[in-house]
C-alpha positions in Angstrom: -6.9 182.0 70.0 -9.7 183.1 72.3 -12.4 182.0 69.8 -10.8 178.7 69.6 -10.6 178.3 73.4 -14.1 179.4 73.7 -15.2 176.7 71.2 -13.1 174.2 72.8 -14.8 175.1 76.3 -18.3 174.9 74.7 -17.4 171.6 73.1 -16.1 170.1 76.4 -19.3 171.3 78.2 -21.6 169.8 75.6 -19.5 166.6 75.8 -19.9 166.5 79.6 -23.7 167.1 79.4 -24.0 164.4 77.0 -22.3 161.9 79.7 -24.3 163.1 82.7 -27.8 162.3 83.7 -30.0 163.5 86.6 -30.8 161.0 89.2 -34.2 161.3 91.2 -32.5 162.9 94.0 -31.1 165.6 91.7 -27.6 164.3 92.0 -25.4 164.5 88.6 -23.6 161.3 87.8 -21.4 160.7 84.8 -22.4 157.9 82.6 -20.1 155.6 80.5 -19.7 155.7 76.9 -20.9 152.5 75.2 -17.4 151.3 74.7 -16.6 152.0 78.2 -19.7 150.0 79.2 -18.6 147.1 77.0 -15.1 147.2 78.7 -16.7 147.4 82.0 -18.8 144.3 81.3 -15.9 142.4 80.1 -14.1 143.2 83.2 -17.0 142.1 85.5 -17.4 138.8 83.5 -13.6 138.1 83.6 -13.7 138.6 87.4 -16.5 136.3 87.7 -14.9 133.8 85.5 -11.9 133.4 87.6 -13.2 131.5 90.7 -15.1 129.2 88.4 -11.9 128.7 86.4 -10.2 127.7 89.5 -12.8 125.3 90.5 -12.8 123.6 87.1 -9.0 123.3 87.0 -9.1 121.7 90.5 -11.7 119.4 89.3 -9.8 118.4 86.0 -6.6 117.8 88.4 -8.5 115.7 90.9 -10.0 113.5 88.0 -6.5 112.7 86.9 -5.7 111.5 90.2 -8.9 109.5 90.2 -8.3 108.0 86.8 -4.9 106.9 88.1 -6.2 105.5 91.4 -9.0 103.4 89.4 -6.2 102.0 87.2 -4.0 101.0 90.2 -6.5 99.7 92.5 -9.3 98.0 90.6 -8.9 94.3 89.7 -8.2 93.3 86.2 -11.6 92.4 84.4 -13.6 94.2 86.8 -14.6 96.3 83.8 -16.6 95.4 80.7 -14.7 92.9 78.5 -11.4 93.9 79.8 -9.8 90.5 79.5 -10.8 90.3 75.9 -9.2 93.8 75.1 -6.1 92.5 77.1 -5.7 89.2 75.0 -6.0 91.3 71.8 -3.4 93.6 72.9 -1.1 90.8 74.0 -1.2 89.4 70.4 0.6 92.5 69.2 3.4 92.0 71.7 4.9 89.5 69.3 3.2 90.5 65.9 3.5 93.7 63.9 0.5 93.2 61.7 -3.2 92.1 62.1 -3.7 88.4 61.7 -6.2 86.7 59.3 -9.6 85.8 60.9 -9.3 82.6 63.0 -5.3 82.6 63.1 -4.3 79.8 65.6 -1.9 82.2 67.2 -4.7 84.6 68.0 -7.1 81.9 69.5 -6.7 83.1 73.1 -8.4 86.5 72.1 -11.7 84.9 71.0 -14.6 85.3 73.1 -17.6 82.8 73.5 -19.2 84.8 70.8 -16.5 83.4 68.4 -15.2 86.9 67.9 -12.1 88.7 68.7 -11.0 92.3 68.8 -7.9 91.6 66.7 -10.4 90.9 63.7 -11.6 94.5 63.7 -8.3 96.1 62.5 -8.4 98.6 65.3 -4.8 100.4 65.8 -5.3 100.6 69.6 -4.5 96.9 70.1 -1.2 97.5 68.3 -0.5 100.3 70.7 -1.5 98.2 73.6 1.0 95.6 72.4 3.7 98.1 72.2 2.9 99.4 75.6 3.0 95.8 77.0 6.3 95.1 75.3 7.7 98.3 76.8 6.4 97.6 80.1 7.8 94.0 80.2 11.1 95.5 79.6 10.7 97.7 82.6 9.5 94.7 84.7 5.8 95.7 84.6 3.2 93.2 83.9 1.2 93.6 80.6 -2.3 94.3 82.0 -0.8 97.3 84.0 1.3 98.6 81.2 -1.7 98.8 79.1 -3.6 100.5 81.9 -0.9 102.9 82.4 -0.9 103.7 78.6 -4.6 104.7 79.0 -3.9 106.7 82.2 -1.0 108.5 80.0 -3.5 109.3 77.4 -5.7 111.0 79.8 -2.8 112.8 81.5 -1.8 114.1 77.9 -5.4 115.2 77.0 -5.9 116.8 80.3 -2.5 118.7 79.9 -3.5 119.8 76.3 -6.8 120.9 77.5 -5.1 123.1 80.1 -2.9 124.7 77.5 -5.7 125.5 75.3 -7.9 126.9 78.0 -5.5 129.8 78.3 -7.3 131.2 75.4 -10.8 129.8 76.0 -11.7 129.2 79.7 -14.6 126.9 79.0 -12.1 124.2 77.7 -11.5 123.2 81.4 -15.2 122.4 81.6 -15.0 119.8 78.8 -13.4 116.8 80.6 -15.5 117.2 83.7 -19.0 116.8 82.0 -19.1 113.0 82.8 -17.2 110.8 84.9 -17.7 107.9 82.3 -15.1 109.6 80.2 -12.6 109.2 83.1 -13.7 105.8 83.7 -12.6 104.6 80.1 -9.3 105.9 80.5 -8.8 103.8 83.8 -8.9 100.2 82.2 -8.1 98.5 78.9 -10.6 99.2 76.1 -10.9 100.5 72.7 -12.8 103.6 73.5 -10.4 105.8 75.1 -8.0 106.3 72.1 -10.5 107.5 69.7 -12.1 109.8 72.1 -8.7 111.5 72.7 -8.0 111.8 69.0 -11.4 113.2 68.1 -11.0 115.6 70.9 -7.6 116.9 69.8 -8.6 117.2 66.2 -11.8 119.3 66.9 -9.7 121.4 69.6 -7.1 122.2 67.2 -9.7 122.9 64.3 -11.6 125.2 66.6 -8.6 127.3 67.7 -8.4 130.4 65.3 -4.7 130.6 65.7 -3.9 126.9 65.6 -1.2 125.9 63.0 -3.8 124.0 61.0 -6.3 126.9 61.1 -3.4 129.2 59.9 -2.9 126.9 57.0 -6.5 126.4 56.1 -7.0 130.1 56.1 -4.0 130.8 53.9 -2.1 132.6 56.6 0.7 130.0 56.3 1.9 129.5 52.6 3.0 125.9 53.3 1.8 123.1 55.8 3.7 123.2 59.1 4.3 120.1 61.2 1.2 121.0 63.1 -0.8 120.4 59.8 0.8 116.9 59.4 0.1 116.0 62.9 -3.5 116.7 62.6 -3.8 114.7 59.3 -2.0 111.9 60.9 -4.4 111.9 63.9 -7.3 111.9 61.5 -5.8 108.8 59.9 -5.3 107.1 63.2 -9.1 108.0 64.2 -10.0 106.1 60.7 -8.3 103.1 62.1 -10.2 103.2 65.5 -13.5 101.8 66.8 -16.2 101.9 64.2 -18.6 104.0 66.2 -16.1 106.9 65.8 -16.5 106.8 62.0 -19.2 109.5 62.4 -16.6 111.4 64.2 -14.4 111.1 61.0 -17.4 112.3 59.0 -17.9 115.2 61.4 -14.2 116.3 61.0 -14.4 116.1 57.2 -17.6 118.4 57.6 -15.9 120.8 59.8 -13.0 121.1 57.1 -15.7 121.8 54.6 -17.2 124.2 56.9 -14.1 126.2 57.4 -13.1 125.8 53.8 -16.4 127.6 52.8 -15.2 130.6 54.7 -11.7 130.9 53.1 -12.4 129.1 49.9 -9.0 127.2 50.1 -10.5 123.8 49.3 -7.2 122.3 48.3 -5.6 123.1 51.7 -8.6 121.2 53.4 -8.2 118.3 50.9 -4.5 118.0 51.8 -5.4 117.0 55.4 -7.7 114.2 54.1 -4.9 113.1 51.9 -2.5 112.9 54.7 -5.0 110.9 56.8 -5.5 108.5 53.8 -1.7 108.1 53.6 -1.6 107.2 57.2 -4.7 104.8 57.4 -4.6 103.1 53.9 -1.5 100.8 54.6 -3.0 99.1 57.6 -6.7 98.9 56.2 -5.1 97.5 52.9 -3.1 94.8 54.6 -6.1 94.0 56.9 -8.2 93.4 53.9 -5.8 91.6 51.9 -4.9 89.1 54.7 -8.7 88.3 54.8 -9.0 88.2 51.0 -11.0 91.4 51.3 -13.9 89.3 53.0 -13.2 90.3 56.6 -16.8 90.6 57.4 -17.9 87.3 55.9 -14.9 85.5 57.4 -15.8 86.8 60.9 -19.2 85.4 60.5 -18.1 82.2 59.3 -15.4 81.7 62.1 -17.9 82.6 64.7 -20.3 79.9 63.3 -17.4 77.4 63.9 -16.1 78.5 67.4 -18.9 80.2 69.3 -20.8 78.7 72.1 -23.8 76.9 70.9 -26.4 79.6 72.1 -24.0 82.3 70.5 -23.6 80.9 67.0 -25.0 83.2 64.4 -27.3 80.3 63.1 -28.8 79.9 66.6 -29.6 83.5 67.2 -33.4 83.1 66.6 -33.5 79.6 68.3 -35.2 78.9 71.6 -31.9 78.5 73.4 -30.2 81.4 72.0 -28.8 84.2 74.2 -31.9 86.3 75.1 -30.6 89.7 74.1 -28.9 89.0 70.8 -30.6 89.6 67.3 -33.9 91.1 68.8 -34.9 92.4 65.4 -34.5 88.7 63.9 -36.7 87.6 67.1 -39.6 90.0 66.3 -38.8 92.4 69.2 -40.1 95.9 68.1 -37.8 98.8 68.1 -40.1 100.7 70.6 -39.8 97.9 73.0 -36.0 98.0 72.8 -36.1 101.7 73.8 -38.9 101.3 76.5 -39.3 97.9 77.9 -35.7 96.8 77.7 -34.8 100.5 78.8 -32.3 101.3 76.1 -32.8 105.0 76.9 -32.3 104.8 80.6 -29.5 102.3 80.5 -27.6 104.5 78.0 -28.2 107.6 80.0 -26.9 106.0 83.3 -23.9 104.5 81.5 -23.1 107.9 79.9 -22.8 109.6 83.3 -21.7 107.2 85.8 -22.4 103.4 85.6 -19.1 101.2 86.9 -17.9 97.8 86.8 -19.9 95.3 84.4 -22.7 98.0 84.4 -23.7 96.6 87.8 -22.3 99.5 90.2 -25.1 102.1 90.1 -25.4 105.5 91.8 -28.5 106.5 93.7 -31.1 108.0 91.4 -30.6 111.5 92.4 -27.1 111.6 90.9 -28.7 110.8 87.5 -31.5 113.3 88.1 -29.0 116.0 88.8 -27.0 115.3 85.7 -30.2 115.3 83.6 -31.2 118.7 85.0 -27.7 120.2 84.4 -27.2 118.8 81.0 -30.5 120.4 79.9 -29.6 123.7 81.3 -26.1 123.6 79.9 -27.5 122.8 76.3 -30.0 125.5 76.8 -27.3 128.0 77.4 -25.1 126.8 74.3 -28.0 126.3 71.7 -30.9 128.7 72.4 -28.8 131.9 71.5 -27.8 130.4 68.1 -31.4 129.2 67.5 -32.8 132.6 68.4 -30.2 135.1 66.9 -27.6 133.1 65.4 -26.2 133.9 61.8 -26.8 131.4 59.0 -23.3 130.2 59.4 -23.6 129.2 63.1 -27.1 127.7 62.5 -25.6 125.5 59.8 -23.0 124.3 62.1 -25.7 123.6 64.8 -27.6 121.7 62.2 -24.5 119.5 61.4 -23.7 118.8 65.0 -27.3 117.8 65.5 -27.4 115.5 62.5 -24.1 113.8 63.6 -25.2 113.4 67.1 -28.3 111.9 65.6 -26.2 109.4 63.8 -24.3 108.5 66.6 -27.4 107.8 68.7 -29.0 105.8 65.8 -25.9 103.5 65.4 -26.0 102.8 69.0 -29.8 101.9 69.0 -29.4 99.9 65.8 -26.6 97.8 67.3 -28.6 96.9 70.2 -31.6 96.1 68.2 -29.9 94.0 65.3 -26.8 92.7 67.0 -26.4 92.5 70.9 -28.3 94.7 73.3 -25.9 97.0 74.7 -27.1 100.3 75.9 -23.7 101.6 76.8 -23.1 105.3 77.0 -19.6 105.2 75.8 -21.1 104.5 72.4 -22.3 108.1 72.4 -19.0 109.8 73.4 -18.4 111.1 69.9 -21.0 113.6 70.7 -19.0 115.4 73.3 -16.1 116.7 71.2 -18.6 117.7 68.3 -20.3 119.8 71.2 -17.2 121.2 72.4 -16.4 122.4 68.8 -19.9 124.1 68.6 -19.3 125.8 72.0 -16.0 127.2 70.9 -17.3 128.5 67.6 -20.8 129.7 68.8 -20.5 130.8 72.2 -22.6 133.6 73.7 -20.0 135.5 75.7 -22.6 137.1 78.0 -23.7 133.7 78.9 -20.2 132.3 79.5 -20.4 132.6 83.5 -23.8 130.7 83.6 -22.1 128.0 81.4 -19.0 127.7 83.6 -21.3 127.6 86.7 -23.2 125.0 85.4 -20.2 123.0 84.2 -18.7 123.3 87.8 -21.8 121.8 89.2 -21.8 119.0 86.7 -17.9 118.4 87.7 -18.9 118.3 91.4 -21.5 115.7 90.7 -19.0 113.7 88.4 -16.3 113.7 91.2 -18.8 112.4 93.8 -20.2 109.6 91.6 -16.5 108.5 90.5 -14.9 108.6 93.8 -17.9 107.5 96.1 -19.6 105.0 93.8 -17.1 103.7 91.2 -13.7 103.9 93.0 -15.3 103.4 96.4 -17.0 100.0 95.2 -14.3 98.7 92.8 -11.1 99.5 95.0 -12.6 97.3 97.9 -12.5 94.3 95.5 -8.8 94.8 94.7 
């Protein structure tokens, strides 16, 4: 016993010696084991996160109020093409299915371009019609019923983000990165719904313990309700605005990226099948009612009813609208990017340009956004570039490729069809970036990322409240 006690005492002494170091003044201080150091660092990081999380949560809550105020106080058609979106939604108050191109009862929905949003087969206009019908039964005018549908979408998206942020604090930062996202939820348009759909899809696919991830990994033997919901949302996204088709491509790529890890390819394919089942009836009917020549019929009808300077045949003529068909008029792509300033216009309208793209903030707002975006991207991307695994780097490449495709389609549209440097066309990049953030975050840099996000949120709140709402509410 004595020998054992002596050995124990010696071992204890040795243990103490290995956890103590001499300081310069000769004092002895205990040092922590590596695990203790890691736990201490985690505690300090968590403590630093709390005030930033509170700030981001408050910013998110204020954004909900600002979206509701903009919807309630700004005039109808104070925003881009709002009456055209409104008329497209009104068609579905009395109709369940999309019309053939040029249908007489849809004539009110056509613009001076000779085109209508009802011809695009976008499911959001059916939902606007349902919201208007419900609003009329409650004594609410259809424009405001459709606006409140948009506001409800944002409230639901914010609430779901708050729920998910309980496990990943940066989720609170996602919706405060640009006030232009808030803006599209405050009036009638076709951008808010697909943004919400893509965000929820990638948020669920990014969560390791979400129902869809449990199914994909094989933890759940059979698909749960959550799996069918995700598949259904993917189907609705496929029926949404065309620039979000790159988002659909990215989601399919994410399923492949996750499937490579688990090797459960059939499970990932089931989500695609569910999406096809949801989307194909509407797509098939829309094609059938137009003899599967929808694009050709849109062109032909525009030639008949468009204003003379807007007709497709007149796009290269001397009296045509100046900013249409720039490529056909011989304008180089470089001039579109620089002389017409597609780059600057798209950036400003990505982070705070209001009304008919005429309500502009002072330049320092945009400079602040630019600097903060560069810093945030560096915090998120550089750790993966420098010391990321092959898997995380492959995801970074996938996000980069899809982001480049989003930018390319927007530039192409402005060059070939109609010059519109609109930042909302770039919104599909944001949910992709969030998925990357969730999968590849460097935990040691989380506080820095949250701090920068809070600064972006402050800039966003000032822009939306003082410039956007401050200008448009005065004209109500």
